[in-house]
ChimeraX commands (.cxc) that place a marker at each C-alpha (Angstrom):
marker #1 position -70.76,-3.54,84.65 radius 0.5
marker #1 position -72.16,-5.45,87.39 radius 0.5
marker #1 position -72.01,-5.62,90.73 radius 0.5
marker #1 position -71.49,-8.73,93.32 radius 0.5
marker #1 position -73.05,-8.84,96.97 radius 0.5
marker #1 position -71.01,-10.63,99.67 radius 0.5
marker #1 position -73.14,-14.11,99.39 radius 0.5
marker #1 position -73.34,-13.74,95.17 radius 0.5
marker #1 position -69.44,-14.03,95.95 radius 0.5
marker #1 position -69.61,-17.09,98.30 radius 0.5
marker #1 position -72.32,-19.10,96.11 radius 0.5
marker #1 position -70.07,-18.71,93.04 radius 0.5
marker #1 position -66.63,-19.22,94.43 radius 0.5
marker #1 position -67.61,-21.61,97.32 radius 0.5
marker #1 position -65.33,-19.39,99.86 radius 0.5
marker #1 position -67.95,-18.45,103.26 radius 0.5
marker #1 position -68.69,-14.98,103.88 radius 0.5
marker #1 position -66.86,-14.83,106.79 radius 0.5
marker #1 position -63.95,-16.06,105.14 radius 0.5
marker #1 position -64.07,-13.42,103.00 radius 0.5
marker #1 position -64.28,-10.77,105.63 radius 0.5
marker #1 position -61.12,-11.98,107.27 radius 0.5
marker #1 position -59.03,-12.38,104.19 radius 0.5
marker #1 position -59.86,-8.89,103.52 radius 0.5
marker #1 position -58.51,-8.16,107.90 radius 0.5
marker #1 position -55.69,-9.61,107.41 radius 0.5
marker #1 position -54.78,-9.57,104.35 radius 0.5
marker #1 position -55.81,-7.04,102.14 radius 0.5
marker #1 position -57.16,-8.97,99.60 radius 0.5
marker #1 position -59.56,-7.26,97.51 radius 0.5
marker #1 position -60.93,-5.00,99.87 radius 0.5
marker #1 position -64.20,-4.76,98.57 radius 0.5
marker #1 position -65.59,-1.47,98.11 radius 0.5
marker #1 position -69.03,-0.62,100.24 radius 0.5
marker #1 position -72.65,0.98,99.51 radius 0.5
marker #1 position -73.83,4.16,101.49 radius 0.5
marker #1 position -75.36,1.18,103.94 radius 0.5
marker #1 position -71.93,-0.13,104.81 radius 0.5
marker #1 position -73.05,-3.42,102.38 radius 0.5
marker #1 position -69.81,-4.68,100.13 radius 0.5
marker #1 position -70.08,-5.03,96.56 radius 0.5
marker #1 position -67.73,-6.52,94.05 radius 0.5
marker #1 position -67.60,-5.37,90.30 radius 0.5
marker #1 position -66.56,-7.97,87.41 radius 0.5
marker #1 position -63.36,-7.58,87.78 radius 0.5
marker #1 position -63.45,-8.17,91.43 radius 0.5
marker #1 position -65.28,-10.97,91.30 radius 0.5
marker #1 position -62.99,-12.98,88.66 radius 0.5
marker #1 position -60.05,-12.19,90.64 radius 0.5
marker #1 position -61.87,-14.12,93.57 radius 0.5
marker #1 position -62.63,-16.63,91.25 radius 0.5
marker #1 position -58.96,-17.13,91.20 radius 0.5
marker #1 position -58.03,-17.15,94.34 radius 0.5
marker #1 position -60.47,-19.27,95.07 radius 0.5
marker #1 position -59.20,-21.46,92.95 radius 0.5
marker #1 position -55.65,-21.63,93.85 radius 0.5
marker #1 position -57.27,-21.94,97.34 radius 0.5
marker #1 position -59.08,-25.09,96.55 radius 0.5
marker #1 position -56.44,-26.41,95.26 radius 0.5
marker #1 position -53.25,-26.37,98.04 radius 0.5
marker #1 position -52.27,-22.40,97.92 radius 0.5
marker #1 position -52.08,-21.43,101.08 radius 0.5
marker #1 position -54.16,-17.88,101.21 radius 0.5
marker #1 position -50.95,-16.07,102.98 radius 0.5
marker #1 position -48.78,-16.62,100.08 radius 0.5
marker #1 position -52.04,-15.99,97.74 radius 0.5
marker #1 position -51.57,-12.31,99.00 radius 0.5
marker #1 position -48.42,-12.45,98.44 radius 0.5
marker #1 position -49.11,-12.39,94.45 radius 0.5
marker #1 position -49.62,-10.23,91.94 radius 0.5
marker #1 position -53.04,-9.93,90.02 radius 0.5
marker #1 position -50.56,-11.18,87.06 radius 0.5
marker #1 position -49.06,-13.93,89.17 radius 0.5
marker #1 position -52.23,-14.99,90.76 radius 0.5
marker #1 position -53.56,-15.57,87.14 radius 0.5
marker #1 position -50.56,-17.20,85.69 radius 0.5
marker #1 position -51.09,-19.55,88.55 radius 0.5
marker #1 position -54.17,-19.98,87.98 radius 0.5
marker #1 position -54.22,-20.65,84.15 radius 0.5
marker #1 position -50.95,-23.23,85.01 radius 0.5
marker #1 position -53.33,-25.52,86.25 radius 0.5
marker #1 position -54.20,-27.40,83.54 radius 0.5
marker #1 position -58.10,-29.00,83.18 radius 0.5
marker #1 position -58.91,-32.77,83.44 radius 0.5
marker #1 position -61.38,-35.35,83.81 radius 0.5
marker #1 position -61.78,-34.79,87.67 radius 0.5
marker #1 position -60.94,-30.85,87.54 radius 0.5
marker #1 position -64.34,-29.90,86.85 radius 0.5
marker #1 position -64.09,-26.56,88.94 radius 0.5
marker #1 position -61.28,-25.39,87.00 radius 0.5
marker #1 position -64.16,-25.25,83.60 radius 0.5
marker #1 position -66.68,-23.53,85.57 radius 0.5
marker #1 position -64.33,-20.72,86.78 radius 0.5
marker #1 position -63.17,-20.15,83.10 radius 0.5
marker #1 position -66.45,-20.72,81.23 radius 0.5
marker #1 position -68.05,-17.86,83.98 radius 0.5
marker #1 position -65.17,-15.39,83.27 radius 0.5
marker #1 position -66.42,-16.07,79.63 radius 0.5
marker #1 position -69.51,-15.46,80.22 radius 0.5
marker #1 position -69.10,-12.47,82.44 radius 0.5
marker #1 position -66.71,-10.77,79.68 radius 0.5
marker #1 position -69.38,-12.21,76.65 radius 0.5
marker #1 position -65.98,-13.45,75.24 radius 0.5
marker #1 position -67.07,-16.13,72.36 radius 0.5
marker #1 position -64.33,-17.24,71.55 radius 0.5
marker #1 position -62.78,-18.33,75.20 radius 0.5
marker #1 position -66.30,-19.94,75.65 radius 0.5
marker #1 position -65.69,-21.84,72.90 radius 0.5
marker #1 position -62.84,-23.31,73.32 radius 0.5
marker #1 position -63.15,-24.01,76.95 radius 0.5
marker #1 position -66.27,-26.06,75.65 radius 0.5
marker #1 position -64.30,-27.58,73.29 radius 0.5
marker #1 position -61.74,-28.58,76.04 radius 0.5
marker #1 position -64.13,-29.61,78.54 radius 0.5
marker #1 position -65.65,-32.42,76.20 radius 0.5
marker #1 position -62.71,-33.73,74.35 radius 0.5
marker #1 position -61.43,-34.12,77.89 radius 0.5
marker #1 position -63.93,-35.53,79.94 radius 0.5
marker #1 position -66.46,-36.83,77.36 radius 0.5
marker #1 position -69.56,-34.90,75.99 radius 0.5
marker #1 position -72.39,-37.08,78.71 radius 0.5
marker #1 position -70.09,-36.26,81.64 radius 0.5
marker #1 position -69.18,-32.12,81.03 radius 0.5
marker #1 position -72.94,-31.68,80.98 radius 0.5
marker #1 position -73.62,-32.98,84.03 radius 0.5
marker #1 position -70.48,-32.35,86.04 radius 0.5
marker #1 position -69.40,-28.65,85.21 radius 0.5
marker #1 position -72.96,-27.45,82.37 radius 0.5
marker #1 position -75.38,-27.86,85.15 radius 0.5
marker #1 position -73.52,-26.30,87.93 radius 0.5
marker #1 position -72.68,-24.04,85.82 radius 0.5
marker #1 position -76.26,-22.87,84.56 radius 0.5
marker #1 position -77.54,-22.77,88.54 radius 0.5
marker #1 position -75.31,-20.26,89.09 radius 0.5
marker #1 position -75.72,-17.90,86.69 radius 0.5
marker #1 position -78.74,-18.64,87.25 radius 0.5
marker #1 position -78.87,-17.54,90.67 radius 0.5
marker #1 position -76.71,-14.81,89.45 radius 0.5
marker #1 position -79.88,-13.79,87.31 radius 0.5
marker #1 position -82.34,-14.28,89.63 radius 0.5
marker #1 position -80.69,-11.49,92.16 radius 0.5
marker #1 position -80.06,-9.00,89.12 radius 0.5
marker #1 position -76.83,-9.26,89.20 radius 0.5
marker #1 position -76.36,-10.35,85.46 radius 0.5
marker #1 position -77.38,-9.28,82.36 radius 0.5
marker #1 position -79.88,-11.05,80.63 radius 0.5
marker #1 position -77.63,-10.72,77.39 radius 0.5
marker #1 position -74.33,-12.57,80.06 radius 0.5
marker #1 position -77.38,-15.84,80.39 radius 0.5
marker #1 position -78.52,-15.93,77.00 radius 0.5
marker #1 position -74.92,-15.91,75.71 radius 0.5
marker #1 position -73.55,-18.72,77.80 radius 0.5
marker #1 position -77.40,-20.68,76.99 radius 0.5
marker #1 position -77.15,-19.79,73.62 radius 0.5
marker #1 position -73.28,-21.67,72.95 radius 0.5
marker #1 position -74.65,-24.45,75.39 radius 0.5
marker #1 position -77.49,-25.65,73.40 radius 0.5
marker #1 position -75.53,-25.23,70.33 radius 0.5
marker #1 position -73.18,-27.54,71.43 radius 0.5
marker #1 position -76.06,-30.11,73.11 radius 0.5
marker #1 position -77.94,-30.09,68.99 radius 0.5
marker #1 position -74.75,-30.61,67.76 radius 0.5
marker #1 position -74.46,-33.71,69.84 radius 0.5
marker #1 position -78.00,-35.24,68.80 radius 0.5
marker #1 position -77.85,-34.28,65.35 radius 0.5
marker #1 position -74.60,-36.84,65.01 radius 0.5
marker #1 position -76.59,-39.18,67.22 radius 0.5
marker #1 position -77.62,-42.55,64.87 radius 0.5
marker #1 position -81.27,-43.90,66.44 radius 0.5
marker #1 position -81.09,-47.15,67.46 radius 0.5
marker #1 position -83.85,-49.22,66.24 radius 0.5
marker #1 position -86.92,-49.96,68.60 radius 0.5
marker #1 position -89.25,-52.28,68.33 radius 0.5
marker #1 position -92.23,-52.95,70.64 radius 0.5
marker #1 position -91.15,-49.57,73.15 radius 0.5
marker #1 position -92.02,-50.27,76.77 radius 0.5
marker #1 position -92.00,-46.60,76.97 radius 0.5
marker #1 position -92.53,-43.08,75.14 radius 0.5
marker #1 position -91.30,-39.65,76.91 radius 0.5
marker #1 position -93.58,-36.58,76.62 radius 0.5
marker #1 position -90.59,-33.73,77.78 radius 0.5
marker #1 position -91.16,-29.70,78.37 radius 0.5
marker #1 position -90.65,-27.35,80.68 radius 0.5
marker #1 position -93.26,-25.87,82.99 radius 0.5
marker #1 position -94.58,-22.17,81.78 radius 0.5
marker #1 position -92.68,-19.76,83.86 radius 0.5
marker #1 position -89.23,-22.31,83.27 radius 0.5
marker #1 position -87.47,-20.71,80.66 radius 0.5
marker #1 position -84.38,-22.59,80.79 radius 0.5
marker #1 position -84.07,-25.61,77.66 radius 0.5
marker #1 position -80.88,-26.63,78.26 radius 0.5
marker #1 position -81.39,-29.88,80.71 radius 0.5
marker #1 position -84.63,-31.14,78.56 radius 0.5
marker #1 position -82.08,-30.44,75.37 radius 0.5
marker #1 position -80.02,-33.09,77.58 radius 0.5
marker #1 position -82.90,-35.76,78.04 radius 0.5
marker #1 position -83.71,-35.34,74.66 radius 0.5
marker #1 position -80.23,-36.41,73.59 radius 0.5
marker #1 position -79.70,-39.37,76.45 radius 0.5
marker #1 position -83.45,-41.14,75.05 radius 0.5
marker #1 position -82.51,-40.71,71.22 radius 0.5
marker #1 position -79.37,-42.12,72.25 radius 0.5
marker #1 position -81.01,-45.08,74.41 radius 0.5
marker #1 position -83.38,-45.77,71.51 radius 0.5
marker #1 position -86.05,-44.54,73.49 radius 0.5
marker #1 position -89.25,-42.78,71.60 radius 0.5
marker #1 position -89.92,-39.09,72.87 radius 0.5
marker #1 position -92.24,-36.24,72.45 radius 0.5
marker #1 position -90.44,-32.91,72.69 radius 0.5
marker #1 position -92.45,-29.85,73.42 radius 0.5
marker #1 position -89.38,-27.29,74.46 radius 0.5
marker #1 position -89.66,-24.84,77.33 radius 0.5
marker #1 position -92.43,-22.41,79.07 radius 0.5
marker #1 position -95.58,-24.75,78.27 radius 0.5
marker #1 position -98.63,-24.56,79.86 radius 0.5
marker #1 position -100.83,-27.40,81.33 radius 0.5
marker #1 position -103.48,-27.13,78.67 radius 0.5
marker #1 position -101.20,-27.27,76.37 radius 0.5
marker #1 position -99.65,-30.02,77.58 radius 0.5
marker #1 position -102.69,-31.75,78.67 radius 0.5
marker #1 position -103.76,-31.17,74.63 radius 0.5
marker #1 position -100.68,-32.17,72.89 radius 0.5
marker #1 position -100.59,-35.67,74.67 radius 0.5
marker #1 position -104.43,-36.14,73.33 radius 0.5
marker #1 position -103.70,-34.72,70.27 radius 0.5
marker #1 position -100.58,-37.32,70.13 radius 0.5
marker #1 position -102.32,-40.10,71.47 radius 0.5
marker #1 position -105.46,-39.41,68.46 radius 0.5
marker #1 position -103.37,-39.80,65.40 radius 0.5
marker #1 position -101.20,-42.87,67.78 radius 0.5
marker #1 position -103.17,-44.91,70.08 radius 0.5
marker #1 position -100.73,-47.71,69.55 radius 0.5
marker #1 position -97.89,-45.55,70.90 radius 0.5
marker #1 position -99.23,-43.75,73.99 radius 0.5
marker #1 position -97.42,-41.51,76.08 radius 0.5
marker #1 position -95.99,-43.49,78.87 radius 0.5
marker #1 position -93.72,-40.78,81.02 radius 0.5
marker #1 position -94.45,-37.59,81.45 radius 0.5
marker #1 position -90.61,-35.94,82.27 radius 0.5
marker #1 position -89.58,-32.24,83.43 radius 0.5
marker #1 position -86.75,-30.39,84.70 radius 0.5
marker #1 position -86.88,-27.34,86.88 radius 0.5
marker #1 position -84.01,-24.51,87.41 radius 0.5
marker #1 position -85.25,-21.96,88.37 radius 0.5
marker #1 position -88.92,-22.70,89.90 radius 0.5
marker #1 position -90.06,-19.74,88.69 radius 0.5
marker #1 position -93.43,-21.69,87.76 radius 0.5
marker #1 position -95.85,-19.12,90.15 radius 0.5
marker #1 position -97.67,-22.20,92.09 radius 0.5
marker #1 position -95.91,-24.59,94.71 radius 0.5
marker #1 position -94.55,-27.59,92.78 radius 0.5
marker #1 position -96.41,-29.82,94.82 radius 0.5
marker #1 position -99.98,-28.72,94.26 radius 0.5
marker #1 position -98.72,-28.64,90.70 radius 0.5
marker #1 position -97.76,-32.22,90.69 radius 0.5
marker #1 position -100.83,-32.86,92.36 radius 0.5
marker #1 position -102.26,-31.41,89.14 radius 0.5
marker #1 position -100.56,-33.23,86.62 radius 0.5
marker #1 position -101.04,-36.63,88.38 radius 0.5
marker #1 position -104.98,-35.88,87.77 radius 0.5
marker #1 position -104.82,-34.87,84.38 radius 0.5
marker #1 position -102.70,-37.56,83.64 radius 0.5
marker #1 position -103.53,-40.65,86.21 radius 0.5
marker #1 position -103.05,-43.49,83.74 radius 0.5
marker #1 position -98.90,-42.23,82.93 radius 0.5
marker #1 position -96.01,-41.61,85.49 radius 0.5
marker #1 position -94.90,-37.97,86.27 radius 0.5
marker #1 position -90.99,-37.53,85.97 radius 0.5
marker #1 position -89.42,-34.48,87.63 radius 0.5
marker #1 position -85.88,-33.70,88.32 radius 0.5
marker #1 position -83.68,-29.99,88.78 radius 0.5
marker #1 position -81.03,-28.59,91.02 radius 0.5
marker #1 position -83.39,-28.57,94.39 radius 0.5
marker #1 position -86.73,-29.44,94.00 radius 0.5
marker #1 position -86.87,-32.01,96.43 radius 0.5
marker #1 position -86.70,-29.32,99.04 radius 0.5
marker #1 position -89.73,-27.01,97.39 radius 0.5
marker #1 position -92.74,-29.60,97.77 radius 0.5
marker #1 position -94.79,-28.67,100.63 radius 0.5
marker #1 position -96.97,-31.86,100.74 radius 0.5
marker #1 position -96.22,-35.44,99.93 radius 0.5
marker #1 position -96.27,-36.34,95.95 radius 0.5
marker #1 position -98.84,-38.98,94.32 radius 0.5
marker #1 position -98.16,-42.55,94.18 radius 0.5
marker #1 position -97.32,-41.55,89.94 radius 0.5
marker #1 position -94.81,-39.15,90.74 radius 0.5
marker #1 position -90.99,-39.55,90.82 radius 0.5
marker #1 position -88.15,-37.38,91.49 radius 0.5
marker #1 position -84.88,-37.82,89.92 radius 0.5
marker #1 position -82.85,-37.00,92.73 radius 0.5
marker #1 position -79.14,-36.93,91.06 radius 0.5
marker #1 position -76.92,-37.73,87.64 radius 0.5
marker #1 position -77.31,-42.14,88.55 radius 0.5
marker #1 position -80.92,-40.96,88.90 radius 0.5
marker #1 position -81.09,-38.92,85.34 radius 0.5
marker #1 position -78.80,-41.76,83.64 radius 0.5
marker #1 position -80.88,-44.63,84.56 radius 0.5
marker #1 position -84.27,-43.31,83.32 radius 0.5
marker #1 position -82.40,-42.18,80.62 radius 0.5
marker #1 position -81.37,-45.61,79.58 radius 0.5
marker #1 position -83.62,-48.20,80.71 radius 0.5
marker #1 position -86.15,-48.70,78.15 radius 0.5
marker link #1:1,2 radius 0.2
marker link #1:2,3 radius 0.2
marker link #1:3,4 radius 0.2
marker link #1:4,5 radius 0.2
marker link #1:5,6 radius 0.2
marker link #1:6,7 radius 0.2
marker link #1:7,8 radius 0.2
marker link #1:8,9 radius 0.2
marker link #1:9,10 radius 0.2
marker link #1:10,11 radius 0.2
marker link #1:11,12 radius 0.2
marker link #1:12,13 radius 0.2
marker link #1:13,14 radius 0.2
marker link #1:14,15 radius 0.2
marker link #1:15,16 radius 0.2
marker link #1:16,17 radius 0.2
marker link #1:17,18 radius 0.2
marker link #1:18,19 radius 0.2
marker link #1:19,20 radius 0.2
marker link #1:20,21 radius 0.2
marker link #1:21,22 radius 0.2
marker link #1:22,23 radius 0.2
marker link #1:23,24 radius 0.2
marker link #1:24,25 radius 0.2
marker link #1:25,26 radius 0.2
marker link #1:26,27 radius 0.2
marker link #1:27,28 radius 0.2
marker link #1:28,29 radius 0.2
marker link #1:29,30 radius 0.2
marker link #1:30,31 radius 0.2
marker link #1:31,32 radius 0.2
marker link #1:32,33 radius 0.2
marker link #1:33,34 radius 0.2
marker link #1:34,35 radius 0.2
marker link #1:35,36 radius 0.2
marker link #1:36,37 radius 0.2
marker link #1:37,38 radius 0.2
marker link #1:38,39 radius 0.2
marker link #1:39,40 radius 0.2
marker link #1:40,41 radius 0.2
marker link #1:41,42 radius 0.2
marker link #1:42,43 radius 0.2
marker link #1:43,44 radius 0.2
marker link #1:44,45 radius 0.2
marker link #1:45,46 radius 0.2
marker link #1:46,47 radius 0.2
marker link #1:47,48 radius 0.2
marker link #1:48,49 radius 0.2
marker link #1:49,50 radius 0.2
marker link #1:50,51 radius 0.2
marker link #1:51,52 radius 0.2
marker link #1:52,53 radius 0.2
marker link #1:53,54 radius 0.2
marker link #1:54,55 radius 0.2
marker link #1:55,56 radius 0.2
marker link #1:56,57 radius 0.2
marker link #1:57,58 radius 0.2
marker link #1:58,59 radius 0.2
marker link #1:59,60 radius 0.2
marker link #1:60,61 radius 0.2
marker link #1:61,62 radius 0.2
marker link #1:62,63 radius 0.2
marker link #1:63,64 radius 0.2
marker link #1:64,65 radius 0.2
marker link #1:65,66 radius 0.2
marker link #1:66,67 radius 0.2
marker link #1:67,68 radius 0.2
marker link #1:68,69 radius 0.2
marker link #1:69,70 radius 0.2
marker link #1:70,71 radius 0.2
marker link #1:71,72 radius 0.2
marker link #1:72,73 radius 0.2
marker link #1:73,74 radius 0.2
marker link #1:74,75 radius 0.2
marker link #1:75,76 radius 0.2
marker link #1:76,77 radius 0.2
marker link #1:77,78 radius 0.2
marker link #1:78,79 radius 0.2
marker link #1:79,80 radius 0.2
marker link #1:80,81 radius 0.2
marker link #1:81,82 radius 0.2
marker link #1:82,83 radius 0.2
marker link #1:83,84 radius 0.2
marker link #1:84,85 radius 0.2
marker link #1:85,86 radius 0.2
marker link #1:86,87 radius 0.2
marker link #1:87,88 radius 0.2
marker link #1:88,89 radius 0.2
marker link #1:89,90 radius 0.2
marker link #1:90,91 radius 0.2
marker link #1:91,92 radius 0.2
marker link #1:92,93 radius 0.2
marker link #1:93,94 radius 0.2
marker link #1:94,95 radius 0.2
marker link #1:95,96 radius 0.2
marker link #1:96,97 radius 0.2
marker link #1:97,98 radius 0.2
marker link #1:98,99 radius 0.2
marker link #1:99,100 radius 0.2
marker link #1:100,101 radius 0.2
marker link #1:101,102 radius 0.2
marker link #1:102,103 radius 0.2
marker link #1:103,104 radius 0.2
marker link #1:104,105 radius 0.2
marker link #1:105,106 radius 0.2
marker link #1:106,107 radius 0.2
marker link #1:107,108 radius 0.2
marker link #1:108,109 radius 0.2
marker link #1:109,110 radius 0.2
marker link #1:110,111 radius 0.2
marker link #1:111,112 radius 0.2
marker link #1:112,113 radius 0.2
marker link #1:113,114 radius 0.2
marker link #1:114,115 radius 0.2
marker link #1:115,116 radius 0.2
marker link #1:116,117 radius 0.2
marker link #1:117,118 radius 0.2
marker link #1:118,119 radius 0.2
marker link #1:119,120 radius 0.2
marker link #1:120,121 radius 0.2
marker link #1:121,122 radius 0.2
marker link #1:122,123 radius 0.2
marker link #1:123,124 radius 0.2
marker link #1:124,125 radius 0.2
marker link #1:125,126 radius 0.2
marker link #1:126,127 radius 0.2
marker link #1:127,128 radius 0.2
marker link #1:128,129 radius 0.2
marker link #1:129,130 radius 0.2
marker link #1:130,131 radius 0.2
marker link #1:131,132 radius 0.2
marker link #1:132,133 radius 0.2
marker link #1:133,134 radius 0.2
marker link #1:134,135 radius 0.2
marker link #1:135,136 radius 0.2
marker link #1:136,137 radius 0.2
marker link #1:137,138 radius 0.2
marker link #1:138,139 radius 0.2
marker link #1:139,140 radius 0.2
marker link #1:140,141 radius 0.2
marker link #1:141,142 radius 0.2
marker link #1:142,143 radius 0.2
marker link #1:143,144 radius 0.2
marker link #1:144,145 radius 0.2
marker link #1:145,146 radius 0.2
marker link #1:146,147 radius 0.2
marker link #1:147,148 radius 0.2
marker link #1:148,149 radius 0.2
marker link #1:149,150 radius 0.2
marker link #1:150,151 radius 0.2
marker link #1:151,152 radius 0.2
marker link #1:152,153 radius 0.2
marker link #1:153,154 radius 0.2
marker link #1:154,155 radius 0.2
marker link #1:155,156 radius 0.2
marker link #1:156,157 radius 0.2
marker link #1:157,158 radius 0.2
marker link #1:158,159 radius 0.2
marker link #1:159,160 radius 0.2
marker link #1:160,161 radius 0.2
marker link #1:161,162 radius 0.2
marker link #1:162,163 radius 0.2
marker link #1:163,164 radius 0.2
marker link #1:164,165 radius 0.2
marker link #1:165,166 radius 0.2
marker link #1:166,167 radius 0.2
marker link #1:167,168 radius 0.2
marker link #1:168,169 radius 0.2
marker link #1:169,170 radius 0.2
marker link #1:170,171 radius 0.2
marker link #1:171,172 radius 0.2
marker link #1:172,173 radius 0.2
marker link #1:173,174 radius 0.2
marker link #1:174,175 radius 0.2
marker link #1:175,176 radius 0.2
marker link #1:176,177 radius 0.2
marker link #1:177,178 radius 0.2
marker link #1:178,179 radius 0.2
marker link #1:179,180 radius 0.2
marker link #1:180,181 radius 0.2
marker link #1:181,182 radius 0.2
marker link #1:182,183 radius 0.2
marker link #1:183,184 radius 0.2
marker link #1:184,185 radius 0.2
marker link #1:185,186 radius 0.2
marker link #1:186,187 radius 0.2
marker link #1:187,188 radius 0.2
marker link #1:188,189 radius 0.2
marker link #1:189,190 radius 0.2
marker link #1:190,191 radius 0.2
marker link #1:191,192 radius 0.2
marker link #1:192,193 radius 0.2
marker link #1:193,194 radius 0.2
marker link #1:194,195 radius 0.2
marker link #1:195,196 radius 0.2
marker link #1:196,197 radius 0.2
marker link #1:197,198 radius 0.2
marker link #1:198,199 radius 0.2
marker link #1:199,200 radius 0.2
marker link #1:200,201 radius 0.2
marker link #1:201,202 radius 0.2
marker link #1:202,203 radius 0.2
marker link #1:203,204 radius 0.2
marker link #1:204,205 radius 0.2
marker link #1:205,206 radius 0.2
marker link #1:206,207 radius 0.2
marker link #1:207,208 radius 0.2
marker link #1:208,209 radius 0.2
marker link #1:209,210 radius 0.2
marker link #1:210,211 radius 0.2
marker link #1:211,212 radius 0.2
marker link #1:212,213 radius 0.2
marker link #1:213,214 radius 0.2
marker link #1:214,215 radius 0.2
marker link #1:215,216 radius 0.2
marker link #1:216,217 radius 0.2
marker link #1:217,218 radius 0.2
marker link #1:218,219 radius 0.2
marker link #1:219,220 radius 0.2
marker link #1:220,221 radius 0.2
marker link #1:221,222 radius 0.2
marker link #1:222,223 radius 0.2
marker link #1:223,224 radius 0.2
marker link #1:224,225 radius 0.2
marker link #1:225,226 radius 0.2
marker link #1:226,227 radius 0.2
marker link #1:227,228 radius 0.2
marker link #1:228,229 radius 0.2
marker link #1:229,230 radius 0.2
marker link #1:230,231 radius 0.2
marker link #1:231,232 radius 0.2
marker link #1:232,233 radius 0.2
marker link #1:233,234 radius 0.2
marker link #1:234,235 radius 0.2
marker link #1:235,236 radius 0.2
marker link #1:236,237 radius 0.2
marker link #1:237,238 radius 0.2
marker link #1:238,239 radius 0.2
marker link #1:239,240 radius 0.2
marker link #1:240,241 radius 0.2
marker link #1:241,242 radius 0.2
marker link #1:242,243 radius 0.2
marker link #1:243,244 radius 0.2
marker link #1:244,245 radius 0.2
marker link #1:245,246 radius 0.2
marker link #1:246,247 radius 0.2
marker link #1:247,248 radius 0.2
marker link #1:248,249 radius 0.2
marker link #1:249,250 radius 0.2
marker link #1:250,251 radius 0.2
marker link #1:251,252 radius 0.2
marker link #1:252,253 radius 0.2
marker link #1:253,254 radius 0.2
marker link #1:254,255 radius 0.2
marker link #1:255,256 radius 0.2
marker link #1:256,257 radius 0.2
marker link #1:257,258 radius 0.2
marker link #1:258,259 radius 0.2
marker link #1:259,260 radius 0.2
marker link #1:260,261 radius 0.2
marker link #1:261,262 radius 0.2
marker link #1:262,263 radius 0.2
marker link #1:263,264 radius 0.2
marker link #1:264,265 radius 0.2
marker link #1:265,266 radius 0.2
marker link #1:266,267 radius 0.2
marker link #1:267,268 radius 0.2
marker link #1:268,269 radius 0.2
marker link #1:269,270 radius 0.2
marker link #1:270,271 radius 0.2
marker link #1:271,272 radius 0.2
marker link #1:272,273 radius 0.2
marker link #1:273,274 radius 0.2
marker link #1:274,275 radius 0.2
marker link #1:275,276 radius 0.2
marker link #1:276,277 radius 0.2
marker link #1:277,278 radius 0.2
marker link #1:278,279 radius 0.2
marker link #1:279,280 radius 0.2
marker link #1:280,281 radius 0.2
marker link #1:281,282 radius 0.2
marker link #1:282,283 radius 0.2
marker link #1:283,284 radius 0.2
marker link #1:284,285 radius 0.2
marker link #1:285,286 radius 0.2
marker link #1:286,287 radius 0.2
marker link #1:287,288 radius 0.2
marker link #1:288,289 radius 0.2
marker link #1:289,290 radius 0.2
marker link #1:290,291 radius 0.2
marker link #1:291,292 radius 0.2
marker link #1:292,293 radius 0.2
marker link #1:293,294 radius 0.2
marker link #1:294,295 radius 0.2
marker link #1:295,296 radius 0.2
marker link #1:296,297 radius 0.2
marker link #1:297,298 radius 0.2
marker link #1:298,299 radius 0.2
marker link #1:299,300 radius 0.2
marker link #1:300,301 radius 0.2
marker link #1:301,302 radius 0.2
view
């Protein structure tokens, strides 16, 4: 059983804590239990119900109407809203519920529906990345079991690898770029860089994939070794992605260290809030990808 604070619920549902308190007082919606400190807390079933309530609320249902519904009616109405290419919240909520319940079949079915309705790339960027950030925040706060995060990650990784294996690698002649892909030591989340691998392969851009949790000295050794045996095919860009920023040091310092280790290469990085972690200016050979358009441009231009 997991327990969630009102701030956790706010982050997951998009409904401000102040609004949740008002709903409890005025409409008796899911009156939270309280700790001895008087702080509200919610369990798995509470969270799933609030996800459904927030979903209906964000789709035009007035809270006064929702308050008059039974739990069964709320669940039925939420399920009646059919997912489509633009309706991303419904996928995020259903995948999050399946993750909390460790429901393999429901997660897989929702994932298949997502890819069918929105397309693989759009589904990853608009649904799976936001889902992972939400689960990651809960994991860091100690409010989901590691098994739940591993459950969701394993199924998403399987989907990305299957999509990657289906690609026919385009022929590359005299490539201008060669990208080394990894996550820094302390960042265990591999899904964003697996997706970058998929995009680079799809667009015929050569890459070297090192995986997650890579120490700086390992990164340097791998690059040196690769270029020793491939002197006419040097690494031109080094790419990493951060979800949790658990890299044990200031990100600005880390970027300066990479810049010094690889002065002739471009350091490219991305992540949910990586731009807010910089405490000092970044070197000239470092570039931040700020959103979807930057990610897609980086992975497609030769």
